[in-house]
C-alpha positions in Angstrom: -46.0 26.9 213.5 -45.2 26.2 209.8 -44.7 29.3 207.8 -46.1 28.9 204.6 -46.9 31.5 202.1 -50.3 32.3 201.4 -49.6 32.3 197.2 -48.5 28.7 197.7 -52.0 27.6 199.3 -53.8 29.2 196.8 -51.5 27.7 194.2 -52.3 24.2 195.7 -56.1 25.1 195.8 -56.0 26.1 191.9 -54.2 22.8 190.7 -56.3 20.5 192.8 -59.2 22.3 191.5 -57.9 21.8 187.5 -56.5 18.4 188.6 -53.7 19.7 186.9 -50.5 22.3 186.3 -51.1 24.0 182.8 -54.7 25.3 183.2 -54.0 26.0 186.9 -51.0 28.1 186.0 -53.2 29.6 183.4 -55.8 30.7 185.7 -53.1 32.3 188.0 -51.3 33.6 185.1 -47.7 32.0 185.8 -45.8 29.9 184.2 -46.4 26.0 184.9 -42.9 25.4 185.9 -43.0 28.5 188.7 -46.2 26.8 189.8 -44.6 23.2 190.0 -41.6 24.8 191.9 -44.1 26.5 194.4 -46.0 23.2 195.3 -43.1 21.2 195.7 -41.6 23.7 198.1 -45.2 23.9 199.9 -45.0 20.1 200.3 -41.4 19.9 201.8 -42.8 23.0 204.3 -45.5 20.7 205.6 -43.7 17.6 205.3 -46.5 15.6 203.7 -47.2 14.9 199.9 -50.3 16.9 198.5 -50.5 15.7 194.9 -49.5 12.3 192.9 -48.2 13.6 189.9 -47.8 11.1 186.5 -47.0 12.3 183.1 -50.4 12.7 182.4 -52.8 13.5 185.3 -52.3 15.2 188.8 -54.5 13.9 191.8 -54.8 14.9 195.4 -53.5 12.7 198.1 -55.8 11.9 201.3 -53.6 14.5 203.3 -54.2 17.1 200.4 -58.1 16.4 200.4 -57.9 17.5 204.0 -55.7 20.4 203.7 -58.3 21.2 200.8 -61.6 21.1 202.9 -60.3 23.6 205.3 -58.5 25.9 203.0 -61.1 26.6 200.5 -63.3 28.4 202.9 -60.7 30.1 204.7 -59.4 31.6 201.3 -63.2 32.6 200.7 -63.5 34.3 204.0 -60.0 36.2 203.4 -61.1 37.2 199.9 -64.5 38.4 201.5 -62.8 40.3 204.2 -60.4 42.1 201.6 -63.3 43.2 199.6 -65.0 45.0 202.7 -62.0 46.6 203.2 -60.8 47.5 200.0 -64.1 49.0 198.6 -66.7 49.5 201.7 -70.1 47.5 202.3 -71.9 50.0 200.6 -70.0 51.3 197.3 -68.9 48.7 194.9 -66.5 48.9 192.0 -65.4 47.2 189.1 -66.2 44.9 186.3 -68.8 42.3 186.1 -68.7 39.8 183.3 -71.5 37.3 182.9 -71.7 34.8 179.6 -75.6 34.4 178.8 -78.0 32.9 176.2 -80.6 35.2 174.7 -83.5 34.3 176.5 -81.3 34.7 180.2 -79.7 37.9 179.0 -83.4 38.9 178.3 -84.7 38.4 181.6 -81.7 39.8 183.5 -82.3 43.0 181.4 -85.8 43.3 182.3 -85.9 42.2 186.0 -82.5 42.6 187.4 -80.5 45.0 185.4 -82.1 48.3 186.1 -82.2 47.3 190.0 -78.6 46.6 190.3 -77.8 49.7 188.2 -79.4 51.9 190.6 -77.9 50.4 193.1 -74.2 50.0 192.2 -73.3 52.9 189.6 -69.9 52.1 189.8 -70.0 48.5 188.6 -69.5 47.9 184.9 -71.5 45.2 183.9 -70.3 43.3 180.6 -73.0 40.9 179.7 -72.3 38.8 176.7 -75.3 37.0 175.1 -74.5 33.8 172.9 -75.5 30.4 172.4 -72.5 28.6 172.4 -71.5 27.3 175.5 -68.1 28.4 177.0 -65.6 27.7 179.5 -66.8 30.9 181.9 -63.6 30.3 184.0 -61.1 30.1 180.7 -62.9 33.0 178.8 -62.7 35.6 181.7 -66.2 35.4 183.0 -67.2 36.0 186.4 -70.3 33.9 185.7 -72.6 32.1 183.4 -76.6 31.9 182.3 -77.7 28.6 180.8 -80.4 25.8 181.1 -80.0 24.0 184.6 -79.6 20.8 182.6 -76.5 22.3 180.9 -74.6 23.7 183.9 -71.5 21.6 184.8 -71.8 19.8 187.7 -68.8 21.4 189.4 -70.4 24.9 189.5 -72.7 26.7 192.2 -76.2 27.3 190.5 -78.5 30.5 191.5 -81.6 29.4 189.6 -84.0 32.3 188.3 -87.1 32.8 185.9 -89.0 29.2 186.9 -89.4 26.3 185.0 -89.3 26.2 181.5 -91.2 24.3 178.7 -90.6 23.7 175.1 -93.5 23.5 173.3 -94.3 22.4 169.7 -96.6 24.8 167.7 -98.0 25.5 164.6 -100.1 27.9 162.8 -103.9 27.3 162.4 -104.2 26.9 158.6 -100.9 24.4 158.9 -102.6 22.1 161.3 -105.8 22.3 158.9 -104.1 21.6 155.9 -101.8 19.2 157.4 -103.3 18.0 160.3 -102.1 17.6 164.1 -99.7 15.1 165.2 -101.2 12.7 167.9 -97.7 11.5 169.2 -94.3 12.7 168.4 -93.5 9.9 166.2 -96.0 11.6 163.9 -93.6 14.4 163.6 -91.4 12.7 161.2 -94.0 12.9 158.4 -94.5 16.8 159.1 -92.6 19.8 157.9 -90.5 20.8 160.9 -88.5 23.7 161.5 -85.4 22.5 162.6 -83.0 24.1 165.2 -79.4 24.5 164.4 -77.2 24.9 167.6 -74.2 27.0 167.6 -72.1 23.8 167.6 -73.5 23.3 164.2 -75.2 20.2 165.2 -79.3 19.8 164.8 -81.2 20.0 167.9 -83.2 17.1 168.7 -86.4 17.5 169.9 -87.2 16.1 173.3 -90.2 14.9 174.3 -92.0 13.3 177.6 -94.7 11.6 178.7 -94.9 9.1 182.0 -92.1 7.0 181.7 -91.4 7.3 178.0 -89.0 9.8 176.6 -88.2 10.6 173.2 -85.6 12.5 171.4 -86.3 12.8 167.5 -84.2 14.5 164.8 -87.2 15.9 163.1 -87.6 16.0 159.4 -88.0 19.9 157.5 -86.7 21.7 154.7 -85.8 24.7 157.2 -83.3 25.5 159.8 -82.6 28.5 162.0 -80.6 29.4 164.7 -83.0 31.9 166.4 -86.2 31.2 168.8 -87.9 34.3 167.6 -87.2 33.5 163.8 -88.5 30.5 164.3 -91.9 31.4 165.9 -92.3 33.7 163.0 -91.7 31.0 160.8 -94.2 29.1 162.3 -96.8 32.0 162.1 -96.4 32.3 158.8 -97.2 28.7 158.3 -94.4 27.3 157.2 -94.3 24.6 159.6 -94.2 22.9 163.1 -91.3 24.8 165.6 -90.3 23.7 168.9 -89.4 26.8 171.3 -89.7 27.7 174.8 -93.1 28.5 175.7 -92.1 32.1 176.6 -90.9 32.9 172.7 -94.4 31.3 171.5 -96.6 32.9 174.2 -97.8 36.1 172.5 -98.7 34.2 169.3 -100.6 31.7 171.5 -102.6 34.4 173.0 -103.4 35.9 170.0 -104.4 32.8 168.3 -101.7 32.8 165.6 -100.3 29.6 166.7 -101.8 26.5 168.4 -100.1 24.0 170.7 -99.5 20.7 169.5 -98.5 17.5 171.8 -99.0 19.6 174.9 -99.5 16.4 177.5 -95.9 15.3 175.5 -94.0 18.7 176.8 -94.0 18.8 180.8 -92.2 22.0 182.2 -88.3 21.4 183.6 -85.9 23.0 185.5 -85.2 26.7 183.6 -82.7 29.0 183.8 -79.5 29.4 186.3 -76.5 31.7 186.9 -73.6 29.5 187.8 -70.0 30.4 188.8 -66.9 28.3 189.7 -67.5 27.2 193.4 -63.3 26.8 194.0 -62.7 30.6 193.0 -63.2 33.7 195.4 -67.0 35.3 194.3 -66.0 38.7 194.0 -68.2 41.5 195.5 -70.2 42.3 192.2 -71.5 39.2 191.9 -72.9 38.8 195.0 -74.3 41.7 194.9 -75.7 40.9 191.6 -77.1 37.3 192.9 -78.9 39.2 195.6 -80.7 41.2 193.0 -82.0 37.8 191.3 -82.9 36.5 194.6 -85.1 39.3 195.5 -86.6 39.5 191.6 -87.4 35.6 191.8 -89.0 35.7 195.4 -92.8 35.9 195.2 -92.7 36.1 191.4 -95.3 34.1 189.4 -94.2 32.5 186.2 -95.9 31.1 183.3 
């Protein structure tokens, strides 16, 4: 049996995942040169080439892929075992860092965090709410929360909160004064309250009806970067807003706002908690996911 180092196997898994040495070295907290030396030593011990290296890229060989498919589940199982031995099954400790948008953070604070803190009082939860998409691994987060369509394909997703629907809304006085748009194209002659994304770009309003799909850069003299403020501005008659229905629902129920273009705004997959598929899932994150799933089961959503 070949006597190889566990740290070298973990190093190979990281390099294969990142398709490069620098990002893998950053994730492991080692130098690029030491990581490259470890991988060359692993290949010598195994007697096979695991990686194709060029000056610009790294690719996994066929032998490397065979090793990786068996190695990643074993590394996860080993990490689970060490977690169980270190902390015990009933008492978790540590810090759990989650990056979320405001809507996701609000849902978690309402439905998940109270239960999680009651069950695991020794886990420190660091919940960062911001609108900008970040590299959760590079920024040191255990998990992130975003709309399903924004989750990177190589991440594991845990959906929660039900489907989401973006709706066009306006105050009754605005509709009386300017009329209601019959189609999304009619918005081009309306006063729209535009949304500024954290990147600085304006959000294009997306509509769908049957096989028709539209993404409009609507006109408007007012741009905001907060859904609550957009709802407030629409309620004050400043124009048409396009926001998640959950933000507008209180004003819709009270009659302060009315729905526009309702047949052009179907529901789509909502929020997901996501995390890297290739990394060890810490015990606090597993426990947090368990509470999310409990909170999601059997719940009706608007």
